[in-house]
C-alpha positions as CSV (number, residue, x, y, z in Angstrom):
1,M,-13.0,-20.7,-5.5
2,S,-11.1,-17.9,-6.9
3,S,-11.4,-16.7,-10.5
4,P,-8.2,-17.8,-12.7
5,A,-5.8,-15.5,-14.3
6,A,-7.3,-13.5,-17.1
7,P,-5.7,-10.3,-19.1
8,L,-7.2,-6.9,-18.0
9,T,-10.0,-5.6,-20.1
10,E,-9.6,-2.8,-22.0
11,S,-12.4,-1.4,-19.5
12,E,-10.0,-1.6,-16.6
13,K,-7.0,-0.8,-18.6
14,G,-8.8,2.5,-19.2
15,H,-9.9,3.1,-15.7
16,F,-6.1,2.4,-14.4
17,L,-5.3,5.1,-17.0
18,K,-8.0,7.6,-15.7
19,H,-7.9,7.4,-12.4
20,G,-4.4,5.5,-11.5
21,Y,-6.3,1.9,-9.8
22,I,-8.3,-0.8,-10.7
23,R,-10.4,-3.1,-8.5
24,L,-10.3,-6.8,-8.9
25,T,-12.9,-9.2,-6.7
26,N,-12.9,-12.6,-6.2
27,C,-9.3,-13.1,-6.2
28,F,-9.1,-15.2,-3.5
29,T,-11.2,-17.0,-1.3
30,K,-13.1,-16.6,2.3
31,E,-11.5,-20.0,3.5
32,Q,-8.1,-18.7,2.1
33,A,-8.5,-15.3,4.4
34,A,-9.3,-17.3,7.2
35,E,-6.6,-19.6,6.9
36,K,-4.3,-16.8,6.7
37,T,-5.6,-14.8,9.5
38,K,-6.4,-17.8,12.1
39,D,-3.5,-16.2,14.2
40,V,-4.3,-12.5,14.2
41,W,-6.0,-12.2,17.3
42,T,-3.2,-14.1,19.3
43,R,-0.7,-12.1,17.7
44,L,-2.5,-8.9,18.9
45,G,-3.1,-10.2,22.4
46,M,-6.8,-9.0,21.5
47,S,-10.0,-10.8,21.3
48,P,-12.3,-10.1,18.6
49,D,-15.6,-10.4,20.6
50,D,-14.4,-7.9,23.2
51,K,-14.0,-4.7,22.4
52,S,-12.3,-3.5,25.5
53,T,-9.3,-5.2,24.5
54,W,-8.7,-3.3,21.4
55,T,-6.5,-1.1,23.0
56,K,-4.5,0.6,19.5
57,A,-7.0,1.8,16.8
58,Q,-4.5,0.6,13.8
59,I,-1.7,-1.8,14.0
60,N,0.9,-2.4,11.2
61,M,1.6,-5.8,12.2
62,P,5.5,-7.6,11.7
63,S,6.0,-10.4,9.2
64,H,6.4,-14.0,10.4
65,W,6.0,-15.9,6.8
66,N,5.3,-15.3,3.4
67,F,3.1,-17.3,0.7
68,D,3.0,-17.1,-3.3
69,A,1.0,-14.8,-4.7
70,A,0.9,-16.3,-7.8
71,T,-0.6,-19.5,-6.1
72,F,-3.0,-17.7,-3.7
73,A,-4.3,-14.8,-5.7
74,P,-3.7,-15.8,-9.4
75,K,-5.8,-13.3,-10.9
76,A,-4.5,-10.5,-8.9
77,W,-0.8,-11.5,-9.8
78,A,-1.7,-11.9,-13.4
79,A,-2.9,-8.1,-13.2
80,I,0.2,-7.0,-11.5
81,C,2.2,-8.3,-14.0
82,E,0.4,-6.8,-16.8
83,L,0.2,-3.1,-15.2
84,C,4.4,-3.5,-14.6
85,G,5.0,-4.9,-17.9
86,G,5.1,-8.1,-17.3
87,E,6.7,-10.9,-15.0
88,S,10.3,-10.8,-16.2
89,R,10.5,-6.8,-15.0
90,L,9.6,-7.8,-11.4
91,T,11.6,-8.8,-8.6
92,E,11.3,-12.9,-7.3
93,H,10.4,-11.0,-4.2
94,S,7.4,-9.2,-5.5
95,R,5.8,-12.8,-5.5
96,E,5.8,-13.0,-1.8
97,W,2.5,-11.7,-0.2
98,R,3.1,-11.9,3.9
99,D,1.5,-11.7,7.0
100,S,2.3,-8.5,7.8
101,F,-1.6,-7.7,8.2
102,I,-2.5,-3.9,8.7
103,V,-5.5,-3.7,11.4
104,N,-7.8,-0.7,11.9
105,L,-10.0,-1.2,14.8
106,G,-11.5,2.5,15.6
107,T,-11.5,4.0,19.2
108,P,-14.4,3.7,21.3
109,E,-14.7,7.7,21.3
110,G,-14.6,7.8,17.7
111,E,-17.1,5.3,17.0
112,G,-19.9,7.1,15.4
113,K,-18.5,10.0,14.1
114,L,-17.3,10.8,10.5
115,V,-13.9,12.4,9.6
116,L,-13.8,13.9,6.2
117,P,-10.7,12.9,4.4
118,K,-8.9,16.7,4.2
119,Q,-9.3,16.2,8.3
120,L,-7.1,12.9,7.8
121,V,-3.4,13.5,9.0
122,R,-1.9,10.2,7.7
123,W,-1.6,11.2,3.8
124,H,1.5,9.5,2.0
125,V,2.7,7.6,-0.8
126,D,4.5,4.4,0.1
127,G,7.8,3.8,0.6
128,D,9.4,4.8,4.0
129,F,12.8,2.6,3.3
130,F,13.8,4.7,0.2
131,V,14.9,8.3,-1.4
132,H,12.0,8.8,-3.9
133,Y,12.9,9.5,-7.5
134,L,9.9,9.5,-10.5
135,D,11.3,6.2,-11.7
136,S,11.7,4.3,-8.4
137,P,12.1,0.8,-9.1
138,E,11.4,0.0,-5.0
139,Q,7.5,0.8,-5.0
140,A,6.2,-0.6,-8.6
141,L,2.8,-0.6,-7.4
142,L,0.6,-0.2,-4.8
143,V,-1.5,-3.4,-3.6
144,V,-4.3,-3.6,-1.2
145,A,-5.6,-6.9,-0.6
146,L,-8.9,-7.3,1.5
147,F,-8.7,-10.2,4.2
148,T,-12.1,-8.7,5.8
149,D,-15.4,-7.3,4.7
150,I,-15.4,-3.3,4.7
151,E,-18.1,-1.3,4.4
152,P,-18.1,2.6,4.0
153,N,-16.8,4.2,7.2
154,A,-15.3,1.0,8.7
155,G,-11.5,1.8,8.2
156,G,-11.2,1.6,4.7
157,T,-8.0,3.2,3.0
158,I,-9.0,6.4,1.3
159,I,-7.1,6.9,-1.6
160,C,-6.7,10.4,-3.6
161,P,-6.6,9.7,-7.6
162,E,-6.4,13.4,-8.4
163,A,-3.1,14.2,-6.7
164,I,-0.8,11.6,-8.8
165,P,0.0,14.5,-11.5
166,N,0.8,16.4,-8.4
167,I,3.4,14.0,-7.1
168,A,4.5,13.2,-10.3
169,K,5.5,16.7,-11.4
170,F,7.0,17.1,-7.8
171,L,9.1,14.4,-8.8
172,Y,10.0,15.4,-11.9
173,D,11.0,19.0,-10.7
174,H,13.5,17.0,-8.2
175,P,15.6,14.5,-9.9
176,D,18.3,14.4,-6.9
177,G,15.3,12.8,-4.8
178,V,13.0,13.5,-2.3
179,S,12.4,12.2,1.3
180,P,9.5,9.9,1.7
181,H,7.4,12.7,3.5
182,L,8.1,14.5,0.2
183,T,11.1,16.8,1.3
184,T,13.7,18.0,-0.7
185,R,17.4,17.7,0.2
186,A,17.5,21.5,0.9
187,E,14.9,21.0,3.1
188,P,16.1,20.3,7.2
189,N,13.9,17.3,7.3
190,F,15.2,15.3,4.4
191,S,17.1,13.0,6.4
192,V,14.6,12.3,9.2
193,V,13.7,8.9,9.4
194,D,11.4,8.7,11.9
195,F,8.8,11.0,10.0
196,R,5.4,10.1,11.7
197,H,5.1,13.1,13.9
198,I,6.2,15.7,10.9
199,V,3.1,17.6,9.4
200,S,4.2,16.4,5.6
201,R,4.0,18.0,2.3
202,Y,1.2,15.3,1.3
203,N,-0.8,16.3,4.2
204,E,-0.8,19.9,2.4
205,L,-1.3,18.6,-1.0
206,V,-4.7,17.0,-0.1
207,Q,-6.2,20.3,1.0
208,D,-6.7,20.9,-2.8
209,C,-8.5,17.8,-3.8
210,E,-11.5,16.8,-4.1
211,D,-11.5,13.4,-5.6
212,F,-11.3,10.9,-2.8
213,V,-12.3,6.9,-3.2
214,E,-12.6,4.7,0.0
215,V,-11.4,1.2,-0.4
216,T,-14.5,-0.6,0.4
217,G,-15.5,-4.6,-0.6
218,N,-15.2,-8.0,0.4
219,I,-13.0,-10.3,1.1
220,G,-10.5,-11.8,-1.5
221,D,-11.2,-8.1,-3.3
222,V,-7.6,-6.9,-4.4
223,Y,-7.1,-2.7,-5.3
224,L,-3.9,-2.5,-7.3
225,L,-2.9,1.6,-7.3
226,H,-0.3,3.3,-9.2
227,P,2.8,3.7,-7.1
228,L,2.0,7.7,-6.8
229,M,-1.3,7.2,-5.2
230,M,-1.5,9.6,-2.5
231,H,-3.7,7.6,0.3
232,S,-4.5,7.4,4.1
233,A,-5.8,5.0,6.8
234,S,-9.1,6.3,7.5
235,H,-11.4,6.6,10.5
236,N,-13.1,3.5,11.3
237,S,-16.6,5.0,12.8
238,L,-18.2,1.6,12.4
239,R,-15.6,-0.2,14.6
240,N,-15.6,-3.2,12.3
241,V,-12.9,-5.2,12.3
242,R,-11.0,-4.4,8.9
243,I,-7.6,-6.4,7.9
244,I,-5.7,-5.9,5.0
245,T,-2.4,-6.1,3.6
246,N,0.1,-4.4,1.4
247,P,2.0,-6.6,-0.7
248,P,5.4,-4.9,-1.8
249,V,5.8,-5.2,-5.5
250,S,9.6,-3.8,-6.7
251,L,11.1,-3.8,-10.5
252,K,14.4,-5.2,-11.5
253,E,15.4,-2.1,-13.4
254,P,13.6,1.6,-12.9
255,H,10.7,3.0,-14.9
256,C,11.5,3.7,-18.2
257,F,10.0,7.0,-19.8
258,D,12.2,6.8,-23.0
259,R,11.7,3.1,-24.4
260,S,12.6,3.0,-28.3
261,D,10.3,0.3,-28.8
262,G,7.3,2.3,-27.2
263,K,6.6,-0.6,-24.8
264,Y,5.8,1.0,-21.8
265,S,3.9,-0.6,-19.0
266,L,0.6,0.5,-18.0
267,V,2.3,2.2,-14.6
268,E,4.8,3.9,-17.0
269,K,2.2,5.3,-19.0
270,K,0.1,6.6,-16.5
271,T,3.3,8.8,-15.1
272,I,3.9,10.0,-18.6
273,Q,0.6,11.2,-19.0
274,S,0.8,12.4,-15.2
275,V,3.8,14.9,-16.0
276,G,2.7,15.9,-19.6
277,G,3.8,13.4,-22.3
278,E,6.8,11.8,-23.7
279,D,8.6,14.9,-24.5
280,K,9.2,15.9,-21.3
281,L,10.7,12.9,-20.3
282,K,13.3,12.5,-23.2
283,D,16.0,13.9,-21.4
284,W,14.9,13.4,-18.2
285,K,17.3,11.4,-15.3
286,I,17.9,11.1,-11.9
287,A,20.5,13.6,-10.5
288,M,22.0,11.6,-7.3
289,P,22.5,8.3,-6.6
290,R,19.6,6.0,-5.3
291,E,19.3,5.5,-1.5
292,L,17.8,3.5,0.9
293,I,16.6,4.4,4.5
294,F,16.5,2.3,7.3
295,P,12.7,3.6,8.8
296,E,12.2,3.9,12.5
297,M,9.3,1.8,12.3
298,W,11.6,-1.2,11.4
299,K,13.0,-1.2,14.9
300,N,9.4,-1.2,16.8
301,K,8.3,-4.2,14.4
302,E,11.2,-6.1,15.6
303,A,10.2,-5.9,19.2
304,M,6.3,-6.4,18.1
305,K,7.2,-10.0,16.4
306,K,9.1,-11.1,19.6
307,E,5.8,-10.1,21.5
308,E,3.7,-12.0,19.0
309,I,5.7,-15.2,18.9
310,R,5.5,-15.0,22.7
311,R,2.1,-14.8,22.2
312,M,1.4,-17.7,19.9
313,E,3.7,-20.1,21.8
314,G,1.6,-19.6,25.2
315,A,-1.4,-20.2,23.7
316,K,-0.1,-23.4,22.1
317,R,1.3,-24.6,25.2
318,V,-2.3,-23.9,26.8
319,S,-3.9,-25.8,23.7
320,T,-1.5,-28.7,24.3
321,S,-2.5,-29.1,27.7
322,A,-6.2,-28.6,27.7
């Protein structure tokens, strides 16, 4: 059985404030994970036992249904609430975990080859659907839930804790907002929605970093990361099947860095610490209206979803006639 909900320990709180993330174990069971992922291979149109069918290295799957995080993973949900200042600050949608799995299968040519973090080219901070500000409520926390065991060099997400202050200070210096790929309004790529082929500022920032952590562990582990945690998909050298999901967490109101009662969330405390303290933020406020963006990838996911439905209906017909 998964562990019951419990408050974060002082050690976990301290780790989050120092490194910007915590790892929780035994948040849900292998049986729970198997139930949620039972249709993954049908949806992908691939076989788990035949690597010749693994035609894509990484797949960000669309969502068909959701489930309640507080019931499925109460330990993780309790920690999410605590990091964000309490459940009352979170939107109702934050409790919705989805079957939008992220699958990393590697490539035949990359099998057995190691790729160092600085050589990766997909560094980013989550939130491709809104203009980013230091206090943005749309992405209040980054969640990485493991639905398969992940060994080192088997495609686990790579995170860069030391980059949090760099991102925070950049956002502090640009209260008029920056794009999801960290370009400013004065730069020509600010309005580009399909930024997958842009060499983002994140890839440049990572070259000056040395502190990297590979997200590894067992089924049921959940990593909770500060929303400004820079991270990247990694190279799956072992070609083990890696399945995770990134349930979104959002706030009803923006992060507040000037609370008269001092009741800052742990996420807010980490952000305040990253820009140099409360005094620097007393007069800080956004200078432009908040804006949502419709990413190009969302269009692709609609097409993927239709194809997945077609495959599942076909598998159901075969099963019924057998």
